[in-house]
C-alpha positions, 0 to 999 in steps of 0.5 A: 727765823720768823719768830726771831725776827718778830722778837727783834721787831717787838724789842726795837719798835718802842725804841724806834717810836721813842726815837721818832717822837724825840726827833719830832720834838727836836725838829719843832723846837730847834729846826723849824723856823718862822719864815714870815716877815718880822712881826710884833707880838703882844702879851697882854697883862694878866694873859694866861699861857693857854691864850698866848699859846693859842694866839702864837699858833693861830698867827703861825709863829710856832709850828706845834702848840702842844710841843710849845706847851710841853717845853714851856712846862718842862722849863717851868716858865708857864707863868713867866711870860711877861706882858709886853710888845715883842718883835718876832724875827724871821727865822726864829725857832720855837726855842728862841720865841720862848726865850724872847717872851720870857726874858727878852726886851719888849717894846713896853712903856713904863709907868709909875702909879704913886700911892694915893692916886684915884682912878681918874688920875690914873686914867689921865696918866695912862692916856698921857703915856698913850697906853690907853684912853682916859675914857676907856680906863674910867669906863672899865674901872666903873664896869661893875660886872667886870669888877665883880669878875675880878672877885672884888665886891665893890661897884668900881675898881677904886682902891684895888689899882695897886700903886706900883711901876708897870710896863704896858704896851701902847694901846693896851686894853683898859680891862687888861691894865686893870686886871694887872693892877688888881692882881698886883694888889692881891699879890702884895696883900696876900699875907695881910690879915683883913679880918681884924678890927671888926671891919670887912676886907672892903671896909679896910680898903675904904678906910685905908684910902682915907688914911692915905689921903689925910697924911703923907707922913707914914709915921702918922698913919696908924694914929690917924687910922686910930682916930677914924676908928674911934669916931666910928665906934662912938659913932661920930661922923668922919668929917673928912675933906678928901672923901667929900672932894672925891664925891664931886671929883669930876666937877671939883675945881680945886677949891673946897667950899662950904656949899660942897661940905653941905652937898649930900653924896655917897662920899660926903662924910660931913653929911653921912654917918659911917664910911663912904660908899667906896675907896677914894683912892688907891692906898699903899701897903703902909696905909693898909697896915695902919688900918689893920694895926692902928695905934690905940689911943683916945684921940677923936680930932686932928688938924693940919699944922701945914707942915704935913703933920697934925695936932691930935686932940681928945676934946673938941675944945682943944681941937677948936683951939688948934684949928684957930691957931693953925688954920686961921693965923697966917703965920701958921698957914704958910708951912712946909711939906712933911718931906722937909721935916728931917728931924720931925718926931712922932706926935 
């Protein structure tokens, strides 16, 4: 009788243990409830699941961090927790909290960063939206140690703050915002070949930022990229106004003077050979693609026709004539935007 009882026990014990474990998991997920007052929980941009899980348990919003992790892993949502400001209601179960953080509506502020904006302009937009302060954002973007921690071999985050629509929470940390923008850059460009053209990946970003600022007409970007690459190969100075402006941006009053062109900075391509020290704005995919796959030609010069497009020249004498026509004659100086050129053909 004792032997038979032992056998039954050995057979039933594992089943009993599994049943108890299952009941514990079910209790923690579906029965246990957060009984505190309604709370706001913030998921920061780029925050890993492990940190989110830790903070939820520390703030006593979940009962068991291990079960919360295993359930999230089972549901394949470990990387789907969205940045935002969420309301955790009283009597929420862990199942409901997972659902809230993955697919629920958060208290976020939507902000669109257009192509070609620099870190100072982005900082002002973020402050206007009360997402972070201009001062904190600019300081973080210029924090070389932090920038290097993001695997960017540059002195600032300029060029890698990808133009996109983001959702951030009020009073977000500047470094979290930058981390989210840089991650978006990496995600969007992961299929691009940054080994072409004899430039380093960072040099491609620098030149792309110049191309972005030189024209708003997307069809001109490969041609303008070709001009700059031809000048670099000569070698000739790039002589780009936007680079010069960036070098004095924080003191620039909107009027580029002869004195500015003669002031030596790490970005004044009238006074220096080669590329500037770093990017001058944050380029979009079209500008990056233009530098990676530039148009092959012999043009060395271009001048604005004041309608958003340009005249291209191979000889300096032709360039001078174009400058005299489009930049010195009043009837040509008053032009239209490239957005108004519905039937404009590529040059």
